[in-house]
C-alpha positions as CSV (number, residue, x, y, z in Angstrom):
1,M,93.4,-70.4,17.5
2,V,93.1,-72.9,19.6
3,E,89.8,-73.7,20.6
4,T,88.4,-75.0,23.9
5,L,85.3,-75.4,25.9
6,S,86.4,-72.6,27.9
7,S,85.1,-69.8,24.7
8,P,81.7,-69.4,24.7
9,R,81.9,-69.0,21.2
10,T,83.0,-72.5,21.0
11,L,80.1,-73.5,23.2
12,A,77.3,-72.0,21.1
13,A,79.1,-73.6,18.1
14,I,78.9,-77.1,19.8
15,R,75.4,-76.8,20.7
16,G,74.7,-75.7,17.2
17,R,76.1,-78.5,15.9
18,L,74.9,-81.1,18.5
19,A,71.0,-79.7,17.5
20,G,72.0,-80.5,13.7
21,I,72.4,-84.3,14.0
22,A,69.4,-86.3,13.8
23,P,68.9,-90.3,14.1
24,T,69.2,-90.1,10.1
25,S,72.6,-88.9,10.3
26,E,74.5,-90.9,8.2
27,R,78.5,-92.4,9.9
28,R,81.1,-91.4,7.6
29,W,83.4,-93.7,9.9
30,G,83.4,-96.1,12.5
31,S,80.6,-98.3,13.9
32,L,78.5,-96.2,16.3
33,S,75.2,-95.0,15.8
34,V,74.3,-91.3,16.2
35,G,72.6,-92.1,19.4
36,Q,75.6,-94.9,20.7
37,M,77.7,-91.4,19.7
38,V,75.7,-89.3,22.0
39,S,75.9,-91.8,24.9
40,H,79.7,-92.4,24.4
41,L,80.4,-88.5,25.1
42,N,78.0,-88.7,27.9
43,D,79.9,-91.1,29.4
44,S,83.3,-89.9,28.8
45,F,82.5,-86.7,30.3
46,D,81.0,-88.6,33.1
47,V,84.7,-90.0,33.5
48,A,86.1,-86.1,32.7
49,L,84.1,-85.2,35.9
50,G,85.0,-88.2,37.8
51,A,81.6,-89.6,38.1
52,R,82.4,-92.4,36.0
53,K,85.4,-94.7,36.9
54,V,87.6,-96.6,34.2
55,P,90.7,-98.3,34.8
56,T,93.8,-96.2,33.5
57,A,95.9,-97.2,31.1
58,E,98.7,-94.5,31.7
59,S,102.2,-94.8,30.0
60,L,104.9,-92.5,30.3
61,L,104.7,-92.2,26.1
62,G,100.8,-91.3,26.7
63,R,101.2,-88.9,29.6
64,T,104.1,-87.0,27.5
65,L,103.9,-87.6,24.2
66,I,100.7,-88.9,22.6
67,K,99.1,-86.3,25.2
68,W,100.6,-83.5,23.2
69,I,99.9,-84.3,20.2
70,A,96.6,-85.2,20.8
71,L,95.6,-81.9,22.2
72,W,98.3,-79.8,20.8
73,A,99.1,-80.6,17.2
74,P,97.9,-78.7,14.2
75,M,95.9,-81.8,12.9
76,R,92.5,-83.7,13.7
77,W,92.0,-86.9,15.4
78,P,92.4,-90.0,13.1
79,K,89.4,-91.6,12.6
80,N,88.6,-95.5,14.4
81,I,91.2,-94.5,17.3
82,P,90.3,-97.4,20.0
83,V,87.9,-96.4,22.9
84,R,88.4,-98.0,26.6
85,P,85.7,-100.8,26.7
86,E,83.8,-98.8,29.7
87,V,83.2,-95.9,27.3
88,D,82.3,-97.9,24.1
89,Q,79.0,-98.5,23.8
90,R,78.7,-101.6,22.3
91,F,80.4,-103.2,25.4
92,G,80.6,-101.6,28.7
93,G,79.1,-98.1,28.1
94,T,76.0,-96.8,28.6
95,P,73.3,-98.0,25.9
96,P,71.2,-94.9,24.1
97,S,67.7,-94.3,25.2
98,S,66.2,-91.1,23.6
99,L,68.3,-88.8,21.5
100,D,66.6,-85.8,22.3
101,Q,67.0,-86.6,26.0
102,D,70.6,-88.2,25.8
103,R,71.6,-84.9,23.8
104,I,70.1,-82.6,26.4
105,A,71.9,-84.5,28.9
106,L,75.3,-84.1,26.8
107,L,74.4,-80.4,26.6
108,Q,74.1,-80.0,30.3
109,R,77.4,-82.2,31.2
110,I,79.4,-79.9,28.8
111,Q,77.8,-76.8,30.3
112,R,78.8,-78.4,33.8
113,F,82.5,-79.5,32.2
114,A,82.7,-75.9,30.9
115,A,82.1,-74.4,34.1
116,A,84.3,-76.0,36.1
117,S,87.7,-73.8,37.1
118,D,89.4,-76.1,39.1
119,A,91.4,-79.4,37.9
120,S,90.4,-81.1,41.2
121,E,86.8,-81.4,39.8
122,W,88.1,-83.5,37.5
123,G,89.2,-87.4,37.5
124,P,92.3,-88.4,35.9
125,H,92.4,-89.1,32.1
126,P,92.4,-92.9,31.4
127,I,95.2,-92.7,29.0
128,F,97.2,-89.2,29.8
129,G,96.6,-88.9,33.4
130,K,96.2,-85.9,35.6
131,L,95.6,-82.8,33.3
132,T,95.4,-79.1,33.9
133,V,92.1,-77.1,33.4
134,S,93.2,-75.8,29.8
135,E,93.8,-79.3,28.7
136,W,90.6,-81.0,29.9
137,K,88.7,-77.8,28.3
138,R,91.0,-78.6,25.0
139,W,90.4,-82.5,25.0
140,G,86.3,-81.8,25.7
141,F,86.4,-79.9,22.7
142,L,88.6,-82.2,20.6
143,H,86.6,-85.1,21.6
144,V,82.9,-83.5,20.5
145,D,84.7,-82.0,17.8
146,H,85.8,-85.5,16.3
147,H,82.8,-87.5,17.1
148,L,80.4,-84.8,15.5
149,R,82.2,-84.4,12.4
150,Q,82.1,-88.4,12.2
151,F,78.3,-87.7,11.6
152,G,78.7,-84.5,9.4
153,G,78.0,-82.1,12.4
């Protein structure tokens, strides 16, 4: 089964996994702290929902092959993927505040994102360009899953 944020079961699992992370959760890879990771996810969902603008770095390869591999290939995302500076908490992303407040904000964004049913409610993905509803919801699951695995969640 392909997991997406369309599934109530998947959403419940994500909520449980988010509840399980703590300021003391140890990073398995990368350089973000737990708080920075949650802020990064908040910023990324803001981009998806059109509330945060980032320049695109679209290319034919990104809109086609890389998008297909990232969204549909039966493998986990690799560790240490570079991110846009606008959603990188070490550079231009929103600094974390309180983990509990940021986690609540993230859960609200994920719920809003999951409830959306029209692709016009989202902006373009900075690398993949325009996505369908099912592609966005697949991306949302994969992105959250990737970062929760980063901290053992």
